[in-house]
N, C-alpha and C positions, 0 to 999 in steps of 0.2 A: 503494499500500499503505500501511497505517496501523500504526503500533506503539502499543500500550497498556500503559502501567505501571500496575499496581495492588498495593496493600499495605494491611495492617490499620494503622489509624491509630496504634496503640499499638506498632507494630513497623516503622517506616520502613526499618529496615535490611534487611528481609526482601522486597524489591521483587520482584515476578513480572512477566514480560513475555509478551505475546500480540501476534502479528502477523496481520493480515486485510486482504483486499482489499475487504471489505464496509464499507458506511457504517454498519451496526449490527452488534452481536453480542450473544450471550447469556452471561452468566457464571453457571456452576452450581457447585454444592457450595461455596458461601461460608457462612461460620459465621453463624448466626443471632445476633442481637442484637449485632452487632460493626459498627463504623464501618470503612468502606473508603475509600481515597483512590484516585482515577483520574486519569491524565494521558495526552493522546494527541498524536502527532506524525506528520507526513506523511513518507513515504519516497518520492523520485521519482527520475528519471535525474539529476537535478542534485544528489541527496544528501537529507540529513535536514533537515526543518524544525525550528523550535524546539518544545520540550514545551509544551503547553497549560498553562493555570492549573489547579491541581489542584482537583478536585471531590470532595467527600466525600458519603457516604450511608450509612445503616445498612440491614441486611437482618434480616427481610424487608421490602422496600420495597413497600407496598400502596397503590394509588390507590384512593381511594373515590369512587364514583359518587354525584352529587349530584342 
């Protein structure tokens, strides 16, 4: 299982958490033109792993084809 923390960059005190068994997930209903930070950790029989390095991105995040 994976725990995912995410929060608006301007409001780190308002962290939210999501857990999943999948290696990828979709985040919906995020505010446009807002930077979010994400951090992930594994949760196994042996306990919790360390939180990953924080990654930030703004939404909408659009990949352009070249």
